N, CA, C and O atoms as a GROMACS GRO file, in nm:
protein
  356
    1MET      N    1  -3.170  -1.209  -0.278
    1MET     CA    2  -3.101  -1.126  -0.375
    1MET      C    3  -2.960  -1.183  -0.395
    1MET      O    4  -2.890  -1.213  -0.298
    2ASN      N    5  -2.920  -1.197  -0.518
    2ASN     CA    6  -2.788  -1.254  -0.543
    2ASN      C    7  -2.693  -1.149  -0.600
    2ASN      O    8  -2.730  -1.034  -0.622
    3TRP      N    9  -2.571  -1.192  -0.623
    3TRP     CA   10  -2.462  -1.105  -0.670
    3TRP      C   11  -2.499  -1.032  -0.798
    3TRP      O   12  -2.476  -0.912  -0.809
    4ASP      N   13  -2.556  -1.102  -0.895
    4ASP     CA   14  -2.589  -1.042  -1.025
    4ASP      C   15  -2.697  -0.934  -1.012
    4ASP      O   16  -2.693  -0.833  -1.083
    5THR      N   17  -2.791  -0.955  -0.923
    5THR     CA   18  -2.898  -0.857  -0.904
    5THR      C   19  -2.840  -0.728  -0.848
    5THR      O   20  -2.872  -0.619  -0.897
    6ILE      N   21  -2.755  -0.739  -0.746
    6ILE     CA   22  -2.692  -0.620  -0.687
    6ILE      C   23  -2.605  -0.552  -0.791
    6ILE      O   24  -2.608  -0.429  -0.804
    7TYR      N   25  -2.527  -0.629  -0.865
    7TYR     CA   26  -2.440  -0.573  -0.969
    7TYR      C   27  -2.522  -0.495  -1.071
    7TYR      O   28  -2.478  -0.390  -1.118
    8GLY      N   29  -2.640  -0.544  -1.104
    8GLY     CA   30  -2.726  -0.477  -1.201
    8GLY      C   31  -2.782  -0.345  -1.150
    8GLY      O   32  -2.820  -0.259  -1.230
    9LEU      N   33  -2.788  -0.328  -1.019
    9LEU     CA   34  -2.841  -0.205  -0.961
    9LEU      C   35  -2.740  -0.090  -0.961
    9LEU      O   36  -2.779   0.026  -0.951
   10ILE      N   37  -2.612  -0.123  -0.971
   10ILE     CA   38  -2.508  -0.021  -0.961
   10ILE      C   39  -2.477   0.036  -1.099
   10ILE      O   40  -2.458  -0.037  -1.196
   11ASP      N   41  -2.473   0.168  -1.105
   11ASP     CA   42  -2.438   0.239  -1.228
   11ASP      C   43  -2.297   0.198  -1.271
   11ASP      O   44  -2.206   0.197  -1.189
   12VAL      N   45  -2.279   0.164  -1.397
   12VAL     CA   46  -2.148   0.117  -1.446
   12VAL      C   47  -2.038   0.222  -1.428
   12VAL      O   48  -1.920   0.187  -1.420
   13ARG      N   49  -2.075   0.348  -1.423
   13ARG     CA   50  -1.975   0.453  -1.400
   13ARG      C   51  -1.914   0.443  -1.261
   13ARG      O   52  -1.812   0.506  -1.233
   14LEU      N   53  -1.975   0.366  -1.173
   14LEU     CA   54  -1.930   0.358  -1.034
   14LEU      C   55  -1.847   0.234  -1.003
   14LEU      O   56  -1.818   0.207  -0.887
   15LEU      N   57  -1.809   0.160  -1.104
   15LEU     CA   58  -1.726   0.041  -1.079
   15LEU      C   59  -1.590   0.081  -1.020
   15LEU      O   60  -1.532   0.007  -0.941
   16VAL      N   61  -1.542   0.198  -1.057
   16VAL     CA   62  -1.418   0.249  -0.998
   16VAL      C   63  -1.440   0.279  -0.850
   16VAL      O   64  -1.352   0.253  -0.768
   17VAL      N   65  -1.556   0.332  -0.816
   17VAL     CA   66  -1.589   0.360  -0.676
   17VAL      C   67  -1.594   0.229  -0.596
   17VAL      O   68  -1.543   0.223  -0.484
   18VAL      N   69  -1.653   0.125  -0.654
   18VAL     CA   70  -1.657  -0.006  -0.587
   18VAL      C   71  -1.514  -0.055  -0.562
   18VAL      O   72  -1.482  -0.102  -0.453
   19ALA      N   73  -1.429  -0.045  -0.663
   19ALA     CA   74  -1.289  -0.089  -0.648
   19ALA      C   75  -1.217  -0.008  -0.541
   19ALA      O   76  -1.143  -0.064  -0.460
   20LEU      N   77  -1.239   0.123  -0.540
   20LEU     CA   78  -1.175   0.206  -0.438
   20LEU      C   79  -1.228   0.175  -0.298
   20LEU      O   80  -1.153   0.176  -0.202
   21CYS      N   81  -1.357   0.145  -0.287
   21CYS     CA   82  -1.414   0.105  -0.158
   21CYS      C   83  -1.350  -0.024  -0.110
   21CYS      O   84  -1.321  -0.040   0.009
   22TRP      N   85  -1.327  -0.116  -0.201
   22TRP     CA   86  -1.264  -0.243  -0.166
   22TRP      C   87  -1.123  -0.216  -0.112
   22TRP      O   88  -1.083  -0.272  -0.010
   23VAL      N   89  -1.049  -0.131  -0.180
   23VAL     CA   90  -0.913  -0.097  -0.138
   23VAL      C   91  -0.914  -0.027  -0.002
   23VAL      O   92  -0.832  -0.057   0.084
   24ILE      N   93  -1.007   0.066   0.018
   24ILE     CA   94  -1.017   0.135   0.146
   24ILE      C   95  -1.047   0.036   0.258
   24ILE      O   96  -0.988   0.044   0.365
   25GLY      N   97  -1.138  -0.056   0.233
   25GLY     CA   98  -1.169  -0.159   0.332
   25GLY      C   99  -1.049  -0.246   0.364
   25GLY      O  100  -1.025  -0.279   0.480
   26TYR      N  101  -0.973  -0.282   0.262
   26TYR     CA  102  -0.853  -0.364   0.283
   26TYR      C  103  -0.750  -0.289   0.366
   26TYR      O  104  -0.689  -0.346   0.457
   27ILE      N  105  -0.731  -0.162   0.335
   27ILE     CA  106  -0.634  -0.081   0.410
   27ILE      C  107  -0.678  -0.068   0.556
   27ILE      O  108  -0.597  -0.082   0.648
   28LEU      N  109  -0.807  -0.041   0.577
   28LEU     CA  110  -0.857  -0.028   0.714
   28LEU      C  111  -0.846  -0.160   0.790
   28LEU      O  112  -0.813  -0.160   0.909
   29LYS      N  113  -0.874  -0.270   0.723
   29LYS     CA  114  -0.862  -0.402   0.787
   29LYS      C  115  -0.718  -0.430   0.825
   29LYS      O  116  -0.692  -0.497   0.925
   30SER      N  117  -0.623  -0.380   0.748
   30SER     CA  118  -0.481  -0.402   0.776
   30SER      C  119  -0.426  -0.306   0.881
   30SER      O  120  -0.313  -0.322   0.927
   31THR      N  121  -0.506  -0.207   0.920
   31THR     CA  122  -0.462  -0.110   1.020
   31THR      C  123  -0.497  -0.162   1.159
   31THR      O  124  -0.615  -0.183   1.189
   32PRO      N  125  -0.398  -0.185   1.244
   32PRO     CA  126  -0.423  -0.251   1.372
   32PRO      C  127  -0.521  -0.180   1.466
   32PRO      O  128  -0.595  -0.247   1.537
   33LYS      N  129  -0.523  -0.049   1.469
   33LYS     CA  130  -0.605   0.022   1.567
   33LYS      C  131  -0.747   0.053   1.519
   33LYS      O  132  -0.823   0.121   1.589
   34VAL      N  133  -0.784   0.005   1.401
   34VAL     CA  134  -0.919   0.029   1.348
   34VAL      C  135  -1.005  -0.093   1.382
   34VAL      O  136  -0.978  -0.203   1.335
   35PRO      N  137  -1.109  -0.073   1.465
   35PRO     CA  138  -1.198  -0.186   1.498
   35PRO      C  139  -1.272  -0.236   1.373
   35PRO      O  140  -1.313  -0.156   1.288
   36ASP      N  141  -1.288  -0.367   1.364
   36ASP     CA  142  -1.353  -0.427   1.248
   36ASP      C  143  -1.494  -0.373   1.225
   36ASP      O  144  -1.536  -0.356   1.111
   37TRP      N  145  -1.568  -0.345   1.333
   37TRP     CA  146  -1.707  -0.302   1.318
   37TRP      C  147  -1.718  -0.164   1.252
   37TRP      O  148  -1.823  -0.130   1.200
   38THR      N  149  -1.610  -0.086   1.253
   38THR     CA  150  -1.617   0.047   1.193
   38THR      C  151  -1.589   0.046   1.043
   38THR      O  152  -1.620   0.142   0.972
   39ILE      N  153  -1.532  -0.062   0.995
   39ILE     CA  154  -1.489  -0.066   0.855
   39ILE      C  155  -1.608  -0.054   0.759
   39ILE      O  156  -1.600   0.020   0.662
   40VAL      N  157  -1.715  -0.125   0.786
   40VAL     CA  158  -1.831  -0.120   0.696
   40VAL      C  159  -1.888   0.022   0.689
   40VAL      O  160  -1.933   0.066   0.583
   41TYR      N  161  -1.888   0.093   0.801
   41TYR     CA  162  -1.938   0.231   0.801
   41TYR      C  163  -1.845   0.323   0.724
   41TYR      O  164  -1.891   0.408   0.647
   42ALA      N  165  -1.716   0.306   0.744
   42ALA     CA  166  -1.618   0.391   0.674
   42ALA      C  167  -1.625   0.367   0.523
   42ALA      O  168  -1.618   0.462   0.445
   43VAL      N  169  -1.638   0.243   0.483
   43VAL     CA  170  -1.647   0.210   0.340
   43VAL      C  171  -1.776   0.267   0.280
   43VAL      O  172  -1.776   0.317   0.168
   44THR      N  173  -1.884   0.259   0.355
   44THR     CA  174  -2.011   0.314   0.306
   44THR      C  175  -2.004   0.465   0.290
   44THR      O  176  -2.047   0.519   0.188
   45VAL      N  177  -1.949   0.533   0.390
   45VAL     CA  178  -1.935   0.680   0.381
   45VAL      C  179  -1.844   0.717   0.263
   45VAL      O  180  -1.874   0.810   0.189
   46ALA      N  181  -1.734   0.644   0.247
   46ALA     CA  182  -1.643   0.671   0.136
   46ALA      C  183  -1.716   0.649   0.003
   46ALA      O  184  -1.699   0.728  -0.091
   47GLY      N  185  -1.796   0.544  -0.006
   47GLY     CA  186  -1.871   0.517  -0.128
   47GLY      C  187  -1.969   0.629  -0.160
   47GLY      O  188  -1.981   0.670  -0.276
   48VAL      N  189  -2.039   0.677  -0.060
   48VAL     CA  190  -2.135   0.786  -0.081
   48VAL      C  191  -2.063   0.914  -0.123
   48VAL      O  192  -2.106   0.981  -0.217
   49VAL      N  193  -1.954   0.948  -0.055
   49VAL     CA  194  -1.880   1.070  -0.088
   49VAL      C  195  -1.825   1.063  -0.230
   49VAL      O  196  -1.838   1.159  -0.307
   50MET      N  197  -1.763   0.951  -0.266
   50MET     CA  198  -1.708   0.939  -0.401
   50MET      C  199  -1.816   0.940  -0.508
   50MET      O  200  -1.795   0.993  -0.617
   51THR      N  201  -1.933   0.882  -0.477
   51THR     CA  202  -2.042   0.880  -0.573
   51THR      C  203  -2.099   1.020  -0.593
   51THR      O  204  -2.128   1.061  -0.706
   52ILE      N  205  -2.115   1.094  -0.484
   52ILE     CA  206  -2.163   1.232  -0.496
   52ILE      C  207  -2.063   1.314  -0.576
   52ILE      O  208  -2.102   1.398  -0.657
   53TRP      N  209  -1.936   1.291  -0.554
   53TRP     CA  210  -1.832   1.362  -0.630
   53TRP      C  211  -1.839   1.326  -0.779
   53TRP      O  212  -1.815   1.411  -0.865
   54THR      N  213  -1.873   1.200  -0.808
   54THR     CA  214  -1.879   1.154  -0.946
   54THR      C  215  -2.007   1.195  -1.017
   54THR      O  216  -2.003   1.245  -1.130
   55LEU      N  217  -2.121   1.175  -0.952
   55LEU     CA  218  -2.251   1.196  -1.016
   55LEU      C  219  -2.320   1.326  -0.978
   55LEU      O  220  -2.416   1.367  -1.043
   56GLY      N  221  -2.272   1.391  -0.872
   56GLY     CA  222  -2.340   1.510  -0.821
   56GLY      C  223  -2.433   1.472  -0.707
   56GLY      O  224  -2.468   1.355  -0.690
   57PHE      N  225  -2.472   1.573  -0.629
   57PHE     CA  226  -2.554   1.546  -0.512
   57PHE      C  227  -2.699   1.520  -0.551
   57PHE      O  228  -2.756   1.590  -0.636
   58GLY      N  229  -2.756   1.420  -0.489
   58GLY     CA  230  -2.897   1.387  -0.509
   58GLY      C  231  -2.929   1.255  -0.444
   58GLY      O  232  -2.838   1.182  -0.404
   59PRO      N  233  -3.056   1.223  -0.433
   59PRO     CA  234  -3.095   1.098  -0.368
   59PRO      C  235  -3.039   0.974  -0.439
   59PRO      O  236  -2.999   0.877  -0.374
   60GLU      N  237  -3.036   0.978  -0.571
   60GLU     CA  238  -2.983   0.863  -0.646
   60GLU      C  239  -2.834   0.843  -0.616
   60GLU      O  240  -2.789   0.729  -0.606
   61SER      N  241  -2.760   0.951  -0.600
   61SER     CA  242  -2.617   0.939  -0.568
   61SER      C  243  -2.596   0.876  -0.432
   61SER      O  244  -2.506   0.794  -0.414
   62ILE      N  245  -2.679   0.913  -0.337
   62ILE     CA  246  -2.666   0.856  -0.203
   62ILE      C  247  -2.696   0.706  -0.207
   62ILE      O  248  -2.623   0.626  -0.149
   63ILE      N  249  -2.803   0.670  -0.275
   63ILE     CA  250  -2.839   0.528  -0.287
   63ILE      C  251  -2.729   0.451  -0.361
   63ILE      O  252  -2.689   0.343  -0.317
   64GLN      N  253  -2.681   0.507  -0.472
   64GLN     CA  254  -2.575   0.441  -0.548
   64GLN      C  255  -2.447   0.427  -0.465
   64GLN      O  256  -2.378   0.326  -0.475
   65GLY      N  257  -2.416   0.528  -0.383
   65GLY     CA  258  -2.298   0.522  -0.296
   65GLY      C  259  -2.309   0.412  -0.193
   65GLY      O  260  -2.214   0.339  -0.168
   66VAL      N  261  -2.426   0.400  -0.133
   66VAL     CA  262  -2.449   0.292  -0.036
   66VAL      C  263  -2.437   0.157  -0.106
   66VAL      O  264  -2.377   0.065  -0.051
   67LEU      N  265  -2.494   0.145  -0.225
   67LEU     CA  266  -2.484   0.020  -0.300
   67LEU      C  267  -2.340  -0.013  -0.337
   67LEU      O  268  -2.298  -0.128  -0.330
   68ALA      N  269  -2.263   0.088  -0.376
   68ALA     CA  270  -2.122   0.065  -0.411
   68ALA      C  271  -2.044   0.017  -0.290
   68ALA      O  272  -1.965  -0.077  -0.300
   69GLY      N  273  -2.065   0.081  -0.176
   69GLY     CA  274  -1.997   0.038  -0.053
   69GLY      C  275  -2.039  -0.103  -0.012
   69GLY      O  276  -1.956  -0.185   0.025
   70ALA      N  277  -2.169  -0.129  -0.020
   70ALA     CA  278  -2.220  -0.261   0.016
   70ALA      C  279  -2.168  -0.368  -0.077
   70ALA      O  280  -2.134  -0.479  -0.034
   71PHE      N  281  -2.160  -0.336  -0.205
   71PHE     CA  282  -2.109  -0.432  -0.304
   71PHE      C  283  -1.963  -0.466  -0.276
   71PHE      O  284  -1.922  -0.581  -0.290
   72ALA      N  285  -1.885  -0.365  -0.236
   72ALA     CA  286  -1.744  -0.388  -0.204
   72ALA      C  287  -1.731  -0.478  -0.081
   72ALA      O  288  -1.650  -0.571  -0.080
   73VAL      N  289  -1.809  -0.450   0.023
   73VAL     CA  290  -1.804  -0.531   0.146
   73VAL      C  291  -1.852  -0.672   0.116
   73VAL      O  292  -1.790  -0.770   0.161
   74TYR      N  293  -1.962  -0.684   0.043
   74TYR     CA  294  -2.016  -0.815   0.008
   74TYR      C  295  -1.916  -0.896  -0.075
   74TYR      O  296  -1.896  -1.015  -0.050
   75GLY      N  297  -1.854  -0.831  -0.172
   75GLY     CA  298  -1.755  -0.899  -0.255
   75GLY      C  299  -1.636  -0.946  -0.174
   75GLY      O  300  -1.586  -1.057  -0.194
   76ASN      N  301  -1.590  -0.862  -0.082
   76ASN     CA  302  -1.479  -0.900   0.004
   76ASN      C  303  -1.516  -1.021   0.090
   76ASN      O  304  -1.437  -1.115   0.102
   77GLN      N  305  -1.634  -1.020   0.148
   77GLN     CA  306  -1.679  -1.132   0.231
   77GLN      C  307  -1.697  -1.259   0.148
   77GLN      O  308  -1.668  -1.369   0.195
   78LEU      N  309  -1.745  -1.244   0.028
   78LEU     CA  310  -1.763  -1.359  -0.060
   78LEU      C  311  -1.629  -1.426  -0.089
   78LEU      O  312  -1.617  -1.548  -0.081
   79VAL      N  313  -1.528  -1.346  -0.122
   79VAL     CA  314  -1.394  -1.400  -0.148
   79VAL      C  315  -1.338  -1.466  -0.021
   79VAL      O  316  -1.284  -1.576  -0.027
   80LYS      N  317  -1.352  -1.397   0.092
   80LYS     CA  318  -1.298  -1.448   0.218
   80LYS      C  319  -1.365  -1.580   0.257
   80LYS      O  320  -1.297  -1.674   0.297
   81GLN      N  321  -1.497  -1.588   0.245
   81GLN     CA  322  -1.569  -1.710   0.282
   81GLN      C  323  -1.540  -1.823   0.185
   81GLN      O  324  -1.534  -1.939   0.225
   82THR      N  325  -1.521  -1.791   0.059
   82THR     CA  326  -1.488  -1.894  -0.040
   82THR      C  327  -1.350  -1.954  -0.009
   82THR      O  328  -1.332  -2.076  -0.016
   83LYS      N  329  -1.255  -1.869   0.024
   83LYS     CA  330  -1.121  -1.918   0.061
   83LYS      C  331  -1.128  -2.001   0.188
   83LYS      O  332  -1.063  -2.105   0.199
   84LYS      N  333  -1.208  -1.955   0.284
   84LYS     CA  334  -1.221  -2.024   0.412
   84LYS      C  335  -1.283  -2.162   0.393
   84LYS      O  336  -1.237  -2.260   0.452
   85SER      N  337  -1.388  -2.171   0.312
   85SER     CA  338  -1.455  -2.301   0.291
   85SER      C  339  -1.366  -2.395   0.213
   85SER      O  340  -1.374  -2.517   0.230
   86GLY      N  341  -1.280  -2.342   0.126
   86GLY     CA  342  -1.188  -2.426   0.049
   86GLY      C  343  -1.076  -2.482   0.135
   86GLY      O  344  -1.022  -2.588   0.103
   87SER      N  345  -1.040  -2.414   0.242
   87SER     CA  346  -0.932  -2.462   0.328
   87SER      C  347  -0.981  -2.561   0.432
   87SER      O  348  -0.899  -2.627   0.497
   88ASP      N  349  -1.113  -2.574   0.450
   88ASP     CA  350  -1.168  -2.667   0.550
   88ASP      C  351  -1.167  -2.811   0.501
   88ASP      O  352  -1.182  -2.903   0.581
   89GLU      N  353  -1.151  -2.831   0.374
   89GLU     CA  354  -1.160  -2.967   0.318
   89GLU      C  355  -1.040  -3.049   0.351
   89GLU      O  356  -1.032  -3.165   0.311
   0.00000   0.00000   0.00000
């Protein structure tokens, strides 16, 4: 599964949720006492909560929230790994 496929699965109304998840992840990563392993869970929960708030409660909202959180984490890792591979040359 590639970036475009995942992007196609997310409701366009939730792009703001993806952006907010990215910001939440960045803030948590910058917080010294937050373990890295907890960030993905916090971002996912935030994505689900914001999606339910946006679309209403239901199975689709939960799935969309998980996808929004996952998309934010995946995008962050993609940027980080791209920068890392560019500095190795």
